[in-house]
C-alpha positions, 0 to 999 in steps of 0.5 A: 407188259409187264407195268399193264397188267401190274395197273390193270391189277391194280398193283403198278403201285403197291410198292410205293407206300404200305405194303398193301396185303389185302390186294395181293391175297386178294389176286393170290386167291384169284389167280393161284399163284405169284409170282414177284421180280425185283432189282435185288438180290433174294436174299431179304428183299420184300419179294422175300416178305411178299413170299412169306406173308403170302406163305404164312397167310394164305398158302392152301389158295396156292396152287403151284409154288411161287416164283421168284426172280430176283438179280444173281448174288453179284455184286451189281455192276456199275457199266449199264451194258451189264447191269442190264445182264444182270437184271430181270428183263422180260424176257428171263420174266417171261420164261420162268414164269412158263417154266413154272407154270407148265 
């Protein structure tokens, strides 16, 4: 899954420490893509910050628009089943990325 890919590329702990832009830039240069996934609304999240930094610092390395996958702009439900529907699922991540690269 996503966690295994993150770990295999050294990205699994990027969010747990000071923002490691060198690793992010290295991966953008290697793949020519940036996809962020977060369990927060799109506005002002960490994905927006990473997207902004990459757009400023490595724009010419990107071969496609940056893909940002977030929760919808709704209050996060407290019921577990409804919360699961609002959060990005692996199916939604896969489908969004697939559509973005086609």
